[in-house]
N, C-alpha and C positions, 0 to 999 in steps of 0.2 A: 192515105194510103186509098183502095180503087171501094166503095162502096159504103165507104164510113165517112166523109164526110161530115162537116160540122159535130162531128164527134169527138169529144176532148179526146184525145192520144196520151198514151202514158209516159210521164216525164221521167228522164235519165234523171240517177244522181251523178250530178258531175259538178256541184257547186266545186266552192273555196275549199268548204271542213273536209271532201273528201279527198280534194288531189294537195294538202298543209299537212293529214291525219290533226287538227282539230275534232276535237270526240263531238260525236251529232246530239239531238238532245238525245237518241234513244239510249248512247252511251252514258249520258248526265243520268237519265232515269238509274239506268243501271246501276252506278254507282253510289246512288243514294241508296237504290234498293240493298244494294249491299255491306255498304255503310251502316244498315237502319236494320238486316238484320246477319250479316254477317257471310263472306264467300262461302261455298257448298262448296269449292275446293281445296277448303285447307281444316272442312268443318261440317258435322251440319249445321245449315240455316233453320230455323224455327220460323214460319210463317201462320198468321194468323188463316184459318181454313174457311174461306169467303170465298167468292166465286172471282171478284177483282184479283183474288190472291197469285194464279195461276198466271194472268200480264207480267209480276212480276217474278213469280219465277221463269217463265219464259225469256224476260229480259235478263234474268243474271244468269240463266241455262247459254245465253247465246254472247253472252261478258264470255264467261269460262271459256266455251270452246274455240271461239274466234278470235277472239286478245289476249285470253291470258293463253292458252296452248297454240294459239294462230294453228289452228285445223281449217279444213278446206271447208266454202260453201254448204256443200250438201250434206257435210254431218253434222251441220251446225245446224241445217234447215231440217234434217232429220230429228236432230237430240231437242230441239226446242219443239217441233209438234210431238214426239213421245212425254218430255216433261210434262208437256198440257196436259195429255189423255191421262199419266197419269196421278199429277194434281187434280185434275178434274174426279177421277174418281176417288181420290180421298175427299175432298171436299162434297160429293153429293152424296154421296154412301157409306163414313165414316160416323160420323155427328159430332167429331172431335173438335176440340177447340182451338188447335194449330196441328201441322203435320212439319215432318223434316224436311228435309232436301241437301241432298250429298254427292259431291260429283268427284269419280275418282278415274286420275288418268295411271296407266302402267305400260309396259312397254308391248303395242301395236295393241291396246282394248282402252277404252272407256269403259265407263261403269258409274250411271247414274239411279239413286234410289230414291225414294220417296216414304217414308215415314207414318205410321198414324197410327194408333190407340188400339185398333179395331183386331183383332182376329177372324171378319169374317174374307171367306179367300173370292179373291176376283177369278170371276171366271169368264174362257173363253165361249161364245157362244157364236153359234151360225147365225150370220145374219145374211137378211132379204136385198136384193136389189132397192126394192121404195122403202129400205128399213131408216127410221129418220133421228135411230140412237144407237148402241150398242154396236159400235165398229171400233173402241177404242184399244179394246186390245187387240183385237183383229191388228190392228194397226201396226205396234209396238212387236206384234209375232210376223208381223211379212217383215219392219224395216230395219229389223234388231238381226243379231247372228244370237243372239241368247236372252234371255228371260223369264222370271221363276220371282217366287214370295218363298219369304223365311219369316216364317212366323217365332215371334217372341216374346216370353214372357207377360209383357205387356203388351201385344197387339203385333206389327208384320211389318215387313220393308218388303216392296214392290221393287223390283227394280228393272235393268237391260244393259245388257252392254251391247258395244256394237266395234265393229274393227277398224284399229287406223291404217290405214294405206301409208306400207311403207316408203318412203323417200329418198 
């Protein structure tokens, strides 16, 4: 590429694992997480409220959307990003020991829920161009068709829904 001589170029994923359908390392990590915490598409998966749980939740969401449900890469990418944002909020702002992740699919829609024991409501705030935080709910608002919060007797569920393209 012009002007990029000597710079390492991104590698394309064309290994034999991708060609043969052999599970990748990421698939293996996702399967381990699903075994350990449960499948969020089958019921609520309870994860520890620690920063590293965001990566686990992302792997689980990616596996469910792409592998279990067979949905497209853009929907998968957006779901993974929004899961990361909601989990980040639950971990950072609630002081809880655990949170729940649940994913539902119905005709034309997917819904993702993150449940925590705090009754504090998330707030969509205006974000300036140079702000380094506070963009999570803005992303949820922009990339999902609907989102909201359901108050529970002992906590809340923050959720988003995205339309699934009809094939």
